[in-house]
C-alpha positions as CSV (number, residue, x, y, z in Angstrom):
1,X,134.9,135.5,163.5
2,X,134.9,131.8,163.9
3,X,131.6,130.2,165.0
4,X,131.5,127.0,166.9
5,X,128.2,125.3,167.6
6,X,128.0,122.6,170.2
7,X,124.5,121.3,170.0
8,X,122.7,119.2,172.7
9,X,123.6,116.0,170.8
10,X,127.3,115.3,170.6
11,X,127.2,113.8,167.1
12,X,130.1,115.4,165.2
13,X,130.2,118.7,167.0
14,X,132.0,117.4,170.1
15,X,134.2,114.8,168.4
16,X,136.7,114.8,171.2
17,X,134.0,113.6,173.6
18,X,133.4,109.9,174.0
19,X,129.9,108.5,174.4
20,X,129.8,107.8,178.1
21,X,127.8,108.2,181.3
22,X,130.8,109.2,183.4
23,X,130.6,112.9,184.1
24,X,134.1,112.9,185.4
25,X,135.6,112.0,182.1
26,X,135.7,114.0,178.8
27,X,135.5,117.3,180.5
28,X,135.8,120.5,178.5
29,X,136.1,124.0,180.0
30,X,135.0,127.2,178.2
31,X,135.6,130.8,179.4
32,X,133.7,133.6,177.7
33,X,131.4,136.5,177.9
34,X,127.7,135.7,178.2
35,X,125.7,136.8,175.1
36,X,122.6,134.7,175.8
37,X,121.8,132.0,178.4
38,X,119.0,129.7,179.3
39,X,118.7,126.4,181.2
40,X,119.4,124.5,178.0
41,X,121.8,126.6,175.9
42,X,124.5,129.2,176.3
43,X,126.1,131.6,173.8
44,X,129.6,132.8,174.8
45,X,131.7,135.5,173.1
46,X,135.4,134.6,173.1
47,X,138.4,136.1,171.3
48,X,137.6,135.6,167.6
49,X,135.1,132.9,168.4
50,X,131.4,132.8,169.0
51,X,130.5,129.6,170.9
52,X,127.1,128.0,171.2
53,X,126.5,125.1,173.5
54,X,123.3,123.1,174.1
55,X,123.2,121.0,177.3
56,X,121.3,119.5,180.2
57,X,122.3,119.4,183.9
58,X,121.4,118.7,187.4
59,X,119.0,121.2,189.1
60,X,121.5,122.6,191.5
61,X,123.8,123.4,188.7
62,X,121.1,124.8,186.4
63,X,120.0,127.1,189.2
64,X,123.4,128.9,188.9
65,X,122.4,130.0,185.4
66,X,119.5,132.1,186.8
67,X,122.0,134.4,188.5
68,X,124.0,135.2,185.4
69,X,123.7,138.3,183.3
70,X,124.6,139.2,179.8
71,X,128.1,140.6,179.8
72,X,129.3,138.4,182.6
73,X,132.5,136.5,182.0
74,X,132.0,132.9,183.1
75,X,133.9,129.7,183.4
76,X,131.7,126.7,182.3
77,X,132.6,123.1,182.7
78,X,130.9,120.5,180.5
79,X,131.0,116.7,180.5
80,X,128.7,114.2,178.9
81,X,125.7,112.2,180.1
82,X,122.3,110.8,179.3
83,X,119.2,112.6,180.5
84,X,116.3,110.5,181.6
85,X,114.6,108.8,178.6
86,X,117.5,109.6,176.3
87,X,119.6,106.8,174.6
88,X,122.5,109.0,173.5
89,X,125.0,111.0,175.4
90,X,124.7,114.8,175.2
91,X,126.5,117.8,176.8
92,X,126.1,118.0,180.5
93,X,126.8,121.3,182.4
94,X,128.8,120.2,185.4
95,X,129.5,123.6,186.9
96,X,129.5,127.3,186.0
97,X,130.5,130.5,187.8
98,X,131.4,134.1,187.2
99,X,135.0,135.0,186.7
100,X,136.3,137.4,189.3
101,X,138.8,140.2,188.8
102,X,142.3,138.8,188.5
103,X,140.8,135.3,188.4
104,X,143.9,133.1,187.7
105,X,141.9,130.0,186.9
106,X,139.7,131.8,184.3
107,X,142.8,133.4,182.8
108,X,144.6,130.1,182.5
109,X,141.6,128.4,180.9
110,X,141.0,131.3,178.6
111,X,144.6,131.3,177.5
112,X,144.5,127.6,176.9
113,X,141.4,127.9,174.7
114,X,142.8,130.8,172.7
115,X,146.0,128.8,172.1
116,X,143.9,125.8,171.0
117,X,141.8,127.9,168.6
118,X,145.0,129.4,167.1
119,X,146.5,125.9,166.6
120,X,143.2,124.7,165.0
121,X,143.3,127.7,162.6
122,X,146.9,126.9,161.6
123,X,146.1,123.3,161.1
124,X,143.0,124.1,159.1
125,X,145.0,126.5,156.8
126,X,147.7,123.9,156.3
127,X,145.1,121.3,155.3
128,X,143.4,123.7,153.0
129,X,146.7,124.6,151.3
130,X,147.7,120.9,150.9
131,X,144.2,120.1,149.5
132,X,144.4,123.0,147.0
133,X,147.9,122.0,145.9
134,X,146.7,118.4,145.4
135,X,143.7,119.4,143.3
136,X,145.9,121.7,141.2
137,X,148.1,118.7,140.5
138,X,145.1,116.6,139.7
139,X,143.9,119.2,137.2
140,X,147.3,119.2,135.4
141,X,147.2,115.4,135.2
142,X,143.6,115.4,133.9
143,X,144.3,118.1,131.3
144,X,146.2,115.4,129.3
145,X,143.7,112.6,130.0
146,X,141.3,112.1,127.0
147,X,138.7,110.5,129.3
148,X,138.3,113.6,131.3
149,X,135.8,116.3,130.2
150,X,136.9,119.8,131.3
151,X,134.2,122.2,132.6
152,X,133.0,125.0,130.4
153,X,129.2,125.2,130.9
154,X,128.1,128.3,132.9
155,X,124.5,128.5,131.8
156,X,122.3,126.5,134.3
157,X,119.5,126.2,131.8
158,X,121.8,124.4,129.4
159,X,122.8,122.0,132.2
160,X,119.1,121.2,133.0
161,X,118.4,120.6,129.3
162,X,121.2,118.2,128.8
163,X,120.3,116.3,132.0
164,X,116.8,115.9,130.7
165,X,118.1,114.6,127.4
166,X,120.5,112.2,129.3
167,X,117.6,110.8,131.3
168,X,115.6,110.3,128.1
169,X,118.2,108.1,126.5
170,X,117.5,104.4,126.3
171,X,119.1,101.2,125.0
172,X,122.4,101.5,123.3
173,X,122.4,105.3,123.5
174,X,122.0,105.1,127.3
175,X,124.8,102.5,127.6
176,X,127.1,104.6,125.4
177,X,126.4,107.7,127.6
178,X,127.0,105.8,130.8
179,X,130.3,104.6,129.4
180,X,131.5,108.2,128.8
181,X,130.4,109.2,132.3
182,X,132.2,106.2,133.9
183,X,135.3,106.9,131.9
184,X,135.3,110.6,133.1
185,X,134.9,109.4,136.7
186,X,137.7,106.8,136.2
187,X,140.0,109.6,135.0
188,X,139.2,111.6,138.1
189,X,139.7,108.6,140.4
190,X,143.1,107.7,138.8
191,X,144.4,111.3,139.1
192,X,143.2,111.4,142.7
193,X,145.0,108.1,143.5
194,X,148.1,109.3,141.8
195,X,148.4,112.5,143.9
196,X,146.8,111.0,147.1
197,X,144.1,113.7,147.1
198,X,141.7,111.3,148.8
199,X,143.9,110.8,151.9
200,X,142.1,111.8,155.0
201,X,138.7,112.1,153.3
202,X,135.9,109.8,154.1
203,X,135.5,107.4,151.1
204,X,138.8,108.6,149.7
205,X,139.1,108.9,145.9
206,X,135.9,106.9,145.5
207,X,134.1,109.8,147.2
208,X,135.8,112.5,145.0
209,X,135.1,110.5,141.8
210,X,131.5,110.0,142.8
211,X,130.9,113.7,142.8
212,X,132.8,114.2,139.5
213,X,129.8,113.8,137.2
214,X,129.9,117.3,135.7
215,X,127.4,119.1,133.5
216,X,130.1,119.0,130.7
217,X,130.4,115.2,131.0
218,X,126.7,114.9,130.7
219,X,126.7,117.2,127.6
220,X,129.4,115.2,125.9
221,X,127.5,112.0,126.6
222,X,124.3,113.4,125.1
223,X,126.0,114.9,122.1
224,X,128.1,111.8,121.4
225,X,125.6,109.1,122.1
226,X,122.4,110.8,121.2
227,X,123.4,110.6,117.5
228,X,123.7,106.8,117.5
């Protein structure tokens, strides 16, 4: 089951919402079965999705929550706004009601959400497949790059020991070790750029190379430069 958490603060969870004080814009409708509800949060069960939304609202709207029961199917409409004393926009509950039998509006909104969820899953799977294919291509390129240090360490205690030794290096030994690490990262960066694996990622290939300092690269740096 997919879990979607829409917290009180929009931040990254409601990325389709702009930061605005206009409740009439950026409206999102959710239809689902009430699992839990309070005057600041609601948990809805949808088809293959468990939805959590934190919010605030006007008193007349919040009063409607007091009449809801677990198991009710509801149609909830959210916008954005700033509660008194807050500097950032958060979710605002604009209206909520029970869905009635043969409720066409609820059915239409439910179907629209389910279609969007399905489209999101297809898009996510496509991105994951493309990413995996790209990383496979990177690995093939890196396998013939002498600057790259392949991963073989599986014992965490070895990793900690080599990291301690790395941190203890000084002077020319330390400069030598850093050169090996930088060369390893450069190999990863070059392979990433070659296959465009950083496209669509914040920081691009710089981000990927930044996280490429492996235990094995540290071990090679220590064993090679610690002898100098």
